[in-house]
N, C-alpha and C positions, 0 to 999 in steps of 0.2 A: 179179690182184694190183694193189691200189691203195694209196695211202699210209695208208689206215685199216686195212689188213690187219695182224694182229698180228705177221707175219713180214716186214714191209716193210723194216725196218732190216737184217735178215739178207740179204734179197734184194739191197739196194743195196750192202752190203758185199761180197757175192760178185760182183756185176756190176762193181764198181770194182776188185776184186782180181784176182789172177793167173788165176783161171778165167774171168774176164770180160774187161774192157778193159785190165786190168793197168796202171792209172795208177801212175806212178813218176817220181821226180826223176832225170833223167839225171846231174845233178851234185848229190849230196846237199847239202841245205841251201839250194839255189838254186831258189826257187819259179818262176823263169822258165824252168826246164829241164824242165817236166813233159812227159812223153810217154805215149802209150797206144796200144792196138791197137783198130781198128774196121774192119770190112769194109763199112760202109755199109748194114748190115741189122740185124735184131734176132735173129740166130741164137743169139748167146751168151745173151741174156736168155731166149729160149725154152728153151734147154738147161738153164739154171739153174733155171727154174721147174719143168721136168719133174723135175729131180733133187730138187727140194724136195717133190715129191709132188703137184703140181697136176695136175688132169686135162687132157685135150686141150682140152675146152671152156673151162676156167679159163685155160689158157695163151692161147687165142685171144681171150678177153675181155680179158685183160691186154694183149695186143698191140694191140687196138683202143683201149684206154684210153691206152696210151703214144702211139700215133699221134695221137690227139685232143688230146694235151697236149704237142705238139712233140717227141715222142720218136721221130723217124723212123728212128733207128738206135741201136745199143747205147750209144754214147758220149753221144748226145743224151738218152737216158733218164736218164743220170747228170747231164748238164749242165742239162737243162730240167725234167724231171719231179721228180727228187730235189731239185734246187736250188730249185725253186718251193716245195716243202714246207718247206725250211729257211727261206726268206724269209718265208713265212706264219707259221711258228712264232716267228720273231724279232720279228714285229710284234704278237704276242698279249700 
């Protein structure tokens, strides 16, 4: 799974949502109160990719891609890999 995959947005939404890191505002409307869950690994992203039907080899390739793009753990995949895509698209 890389940003050019047709289901990339779905993956990122799931990883940022309740089945993944569960990003949320602890105080609704206060962007400084953002909280999330992360165990310092990429177990949630692997679980989501498997649930999306990717093969073991595709999940392993995705994990290597994330690691090579500063996605050392699940929340860093959201912060660095997905955020980098947003920054590039904004510059186009």
